[in-house]
N, C-alpha and C positions, 0 to 999 in steps of 0.2 A: 461624414456619416452618410449623407444622401446618397453617395456613390455606392454604399454597401462595403466598402473597404474597411469599415471600423463599426462595431456594435457596442453600444452601452445602454445601461439602464437596468430595470428590474429583472430579476430572473425571468418573468413572464415575457418581458419585452425581448429579452435576449433569446430565449427559447423560440419564441415566434419568428423572429428575424432569421436565426439560423436555419430553422425548419423551412421557412419560405425560399432562402437562398439555395438550400439542398435540393428542394423540389425543383426549382427553376433550372439549376446548373448540374445537378446530378453529382456533386462532390461527395466524397465519402470519408472526409476527415476535417477536424477542426483544429486550427493553430490559434491558441490563445496567448496573447500578450498581456500579462496581469501587472506587471511592474513597469511603469512609465511616468514621465514627467516628475511631479514632486510627491508622488504617492508614498507613504510611509510603508514600512514593512508590514506593519499590522494591517494596513489598508489593502496591501496586495494580497496578504494572506486570507483576509476575509473574502476578497473577491474570489480566490481559488476555492475556498470553501463553498461559497454560493454556486460556482460553476460545477463543482463536483457533487453537491448535494442537491440542487433545485433545478438545474439546468440539463445536464448530460443524462441523468437516469431517464428522464422523460423522453429525451430525443433517442436514447438507445432503445427504449420500448417502442418507439414509434418507427425503429429502423433507420433513424437519422444518426450515424455515427461517424 
C-alpha cells in the first residue's frame, strides 16, 4: 500500500488517497477491485456501496473522475 498500488481504509482515507494520486499523476479514471481474498459477497457489495455513495461523488465534484 505504501507504493500506492492499493488503497484501503475509510471512505475519507480512500477519497484523499485517490485525489492525491490523481493530482500527482493526472490520471482520469479509477479501477476498483472490490472482491479479493476471503471477502464475502456481502463485504464486497458493502465496499462497492461505500465507493459509489461516499467516495466517487465527492471526487466527481472535485473533477477527479
